[in-house]
Structures are given as C-alpha cells and as structure tokens.
N, C-alpha and C positions, 0 to 999 in steps of 0.2 A: 483462318484468315489472320494475316499479320498486320498489325496497326503501324502506320508510319507517322512519325511526328510531323506536324505541319510547321511551316515557317513561323507562324504566330506563336505556337507552343514553344518552339526552340528559342525564339526571341524573349518570350516571357520568362522562361527558365533562366536564360543568361542574365536578364535584367534583375531577377530576384537574387541570383547568386552574387551579382555585382553589388547589390545594395546590402544584403545580409551578411555575407562572409567577412567584409572588412570590420564590421562591428563585433563579430565573434572573435576575430583575431585580436582586436584591441583589448577585449576582456580576458583573453587567454592568459596573459601575463599576470593579471590580477587573481586568476584562479577560477575554479568552478567546483562543482560537486559531482561526485560519482557515487554509485551505489552497487551493492552486490545483492540486493533484495529483489529488485525488478518486479516480477510477478510470481507470487507463491500461491500454490493450491493445496488446500488441506481437505481430506475426505473423512467422512464418518465421525464428525464431532457430535457427541451426545448432548441432548437437551438437558438443561439444568446444571451444566458443568462449566468450569473455568479452565482455560488452557493457556499455556505459555507456548508461543510459536517456537521459541528457542528450544524448549524441552521436547516438544512434540516432533518438530521437523529439523532441529539443529540448525536453524536459520535465524539469524538476528538481522535487524534492519541496520545495515552498515552504511555510514556516511563518510566519504573521504574528501579531503581538500586536495584538489589537484594543482593548486596554484602555489605561488611563492609568498603570499601574504596571508595573515590570519583572517579567519572568518568567524562571524557569529551566526550559527545555523539554528533555524527554527523548523520543527516538524509539526504538522497538524493532521488530525484525522478528518477526512473529507468524505461525505456521502456523495457518491458519483451521480451525475444526472443521467437521465434515460439513455441519451446518445453515447455515453461513455461506458456503458455496461457491456461486458463480454456476453456472447451468445449463451442463453440459458441461465444467466445470473440475474438476481434481483438486487436492487439497492439495499444497503443495510438499513433496516427499519428504525433503529435507534443508535445514535452515535455513541451512547454510553455502553454499548456492547463491546466496544474495542477501546483499549487504552494503550498508551505508550509508556514504557518505563521512564524514559526521559524525553523531553520535548525541546530542550535548549542545549546547545553545545558551543563551546569556544574551541575551534580547531586551528591549531598552528599550521604553518605551511607544511604540506605533505603529510598531515596527521589524519588519523582515522578514529571514529567514535562508533559505539554500538548502542542499540536500544532494543529491548525485548518488547514484543507485541503481545498483549494479553487479550484473549477473546472470552467473553462471558455470554453464554447462551441461556436465556431464561427458560424455565420449565413450561413449555407450551407445545403440546403434541402436534399442533397444526404446523409447526416449523419443520417437522420431519420431512425429508426428501427434497428440500429446497436448497438452492445454492445462493449464497449472498456474496456481494462484493463491497469492499471498502477500499478507498484510496488514501494514500499518505502523500502530502505535498511537502517538499523541502524548499526552503529559501535561505539565502545567506546575505549578510551585509559585511562588506570588507571594512577595514579600518578607515579607508578613504570615503566610505559612505556609499559605495557602489552596490546596488542590489543585484543579486544573481538568483534566477529561478533554477531550482534543481530538478532532477528527474522526478517523475511520478512513480510512486511505489504502489503496488496493487496486491491485495490479499483477497482470495476467493476461498470460501469454505462451504462444504456441504454438511448439512445437519441430518442426523438420523435419530431415531427413537432409541432410548436406552431401555431395552426390554427388561433388564434386571430390576430397574426401578418399578416398572409396571407390575411385575410379579410380586415384589415385596409389598406394593400398595394393595394388591388384590388380597393377599393373605392377611395383611394387617387390618383390612376393612371388614373381614368376615367375623361374625360373632361366633363364639365357641358354642358347640352343640351341647345340649343338655339331655 
C-alpha cells in the first residue's frame, strides 16, 4: 500500500519550510558547527578499565566551524532520556563514567578542534553484557552573541567481563595447601 500525502500534510510541510528555512539561511553566514563523530559504537569494553576512544577506535570528537565568524564552543556530557535511547541501549548510569579531554574551544572561521573521549567502567560484574549510551551536546556563541545549537554526538558501548581478572582473583583468594 502506497501512502499519498494529503493536502493538509503538504500545506503543513510548506508552511514549516517557509518559517524555518529563512532563519537557517540568516544564521548560515554567521556559521554553524559540524562534526565527524556522529554516532560511535564500541564493543567488548572490559569492566574495571579506562579507555580512550581515540586510541581504541581512532575516532576523536571533531568540532568544526563552518562559518565566517569566530565561535566559542562548549561541549557537555549528557545522559540521554528514555525516548532518545537507541534500541537495546541503556542510559549511562553515572555521568562520571565518561569525560571529555576538552570542553571549551575557541574556533576561528573554518577552524577545527578535537577532543578525546575517555570511558571508565567500574568493576561491577553485573554490567557485563549490557550496552550503554551517552550523548554529547555542542553549542556555540558567536562574537555577536548569537547562540547556535550544534549536532548531538552519540557514543554507545557494550561492556563485557574481563575473564583474566576473575582468574587472577580466584587464584589469589585461594589459601596455599599444607
């Protein structure tokens, strides 16, 4: 079955484009933010370890200024709400598990900045087999004071048990035979 747009839907779409697009064009000269991070997925992160996303996946959070004016950019770690989660993912239990190498940048026109993301997973065997999601929001303020909301950056990671640690713990907890 093929859906056909109704006159009301076409009118609503045209109306929203007429309202929204001129505002976007007005801000285009002032600049905007772009990213190369988008959505990153990491698999098999062991409990009790700290990871650098740059070293693990060779992906840094890249923020670029697409405009012709300087921008002051701010990044923040955000725990997503339930409706923003990807299928099968859980919201990050503690914001302290994830940190950014840098959170503030001053980007000149057409400039780019990088920030490494660090993930620290506490040693809790109950975390194994679960996928967690954390979002990063970027926003910018131009020299003229205009605020620009940047794209949402998303990190999903799956936690697994580090069996080497369990084996070492079992052997070290045994008392010597006499």
